[in-house]
Residue, then its C-alpha position, 0 to 999 in steps of 0.5 A: x110371669x117370668x115362666x111365661x116370658x122365657x117359655x115365650x123367648x123359648x117358642x120364638x128362638x124355636x120358630x128362628x131356627x126353624x124358619x131358617x132350617x126348612x128349605x125354602x121352596x117348600x114353605x113358598x110351595x105350602x104357603x102359596x098353595x094355601x092362598x090358591x086353595x082359598x082363592x079357587x073355594x069360592x067356585x063350585x065345580x060340580x053340584x049334584x043332588x048327591x054331591x057337591x065338590x069346589x075349586x080348592x080341590x085341584x090344590x089341597x093336596x100340595x098343602x097336605x104333601x108340604x105338611x107330610x113332608x115337614x112332619x116326617x122331618x122335623x115333627x108335628x110341632x114344626x109342621x103345626x107352626x108352618x101350618x100357622x104361619x100360612x094361615x097368617x100369610x093367607x090371612x094378610x094375602x086376603x085383606x092386600x086383595x079386600x084392600x085392592x077390591x074396595x079401591x074404586x077405579x074408572x080405568x074399566x070395568x073391574x066387578x069381576x075381578x073385585x067379586x073374585x079378589x074382594x072375597x067373602x068373609x064366610x069363605x075365608x072363615x070357613x076355609x081357615x078353620x077348616x085349614x087349621x083344624x085339619x093340618x093339626x089333626x093331619x100332622x099329629x096323626x102322620x107322626x102317631x102313625x110313623x111311630x108304629x114303624x120303629x125298625x124302620x122309620x125311614x123306609x118307604x113302607x113308614x113313610x107312605x102308610x102314615x101319608x097315606x092314612x093321615x091325609x085321608x082324613x085330614x082331608x076328609x075333616x077339611x073339605x067336611x068342616x069347610x063345607x058345612x060352615x060356608x055352604x050349610x051355615x052361611x050361603x043360605x043367607x047371603x047367596x039368596x037361598x044357594x046351599x048345600x045339603x048335609x049329604x052333599x057336604x059328606x059326599x064332597x068330602x069322601x069324594x075330596x080325600x078320596x081324589x086327594x088320596x090318589x093325588x098323594x099316591x101319585x106325587x109320594x114318591x117325589x115326597x119320600x125322595x126329598x126326605x130321604x135328601x133332607x136326612x142324608x144331609x141332616x137339613x135343619x141340624x141346628x133345629x132338630x138338636x135343639x129340640x133334642x132329635x139329633x138325627x131325623x128319624 
C-alpha cells in the first residue's frame, strides 16, 4: 500500500511538472480540437455505397499534430497524459452541454440546439474509445520510430518520418474504431436503421488517414519549427530533468 501511495505521489508530481512545462497554446489547441472533433462527428458529410465520411475529419489532424509535437519533445508518457486530460475535459464539456440542452426554455425553439449539443451517448462512447486507443498507439509508434534516428534525432527527416507514419496509422485506427462502434453497432438500433457497412467504415478510415496525412504534410513544417524552438530554448527543463532526460533528443 505504501509503494502504491508513493507511486501515485510521484505520478502526481510528474503531471504537475508537465502541465507547467508544456506551452499553454499547444495544450489549448489540442483540447479544443478534441471537443470540436466530437461535435463534428455527429454529422455524416458523405455517404456512398463504398464510403462514408463524418465531420470529425475536418479537425482531427490538429489533435494528432499536437500529440506528435508533445511526443517529440516530452516523450510518449507525457503525450499519453495530455491525451487522457483532453478526453476528460471533453467528457466534462459534453456533460455541461447535456445539462444545458435538458433545461427547458420558453424563450424560443431550441430543438436544433438541444439536438446538437445534447449529444448522443454512443457517439461520445465511440469517439472516446477511438481517441484514447489511437492516441496511445500514435504516441508510442511516433516515439519508437524516432529511436531509429539515433544519429540525428532532431533532424527534419526524423520528424516528418515519425509524424507521417504514426499519424497515418493512428488516424486509420481512430476513424475505423469510431465508425464501427457508432455506425455499425449502435446506429441501426437508435437511428431507425441508419447504418454504415463495414466496407464504408474501412474506406472512411483509409480516406480519413490519407486526408490527415496530406494535412500533416502541409502543417508539419510548422510542427517541426515548434519542436526546434522548444529544443533550442530547452522548454520544460524541470520536467525533462525530473524524468532524467535532460536536454530533449
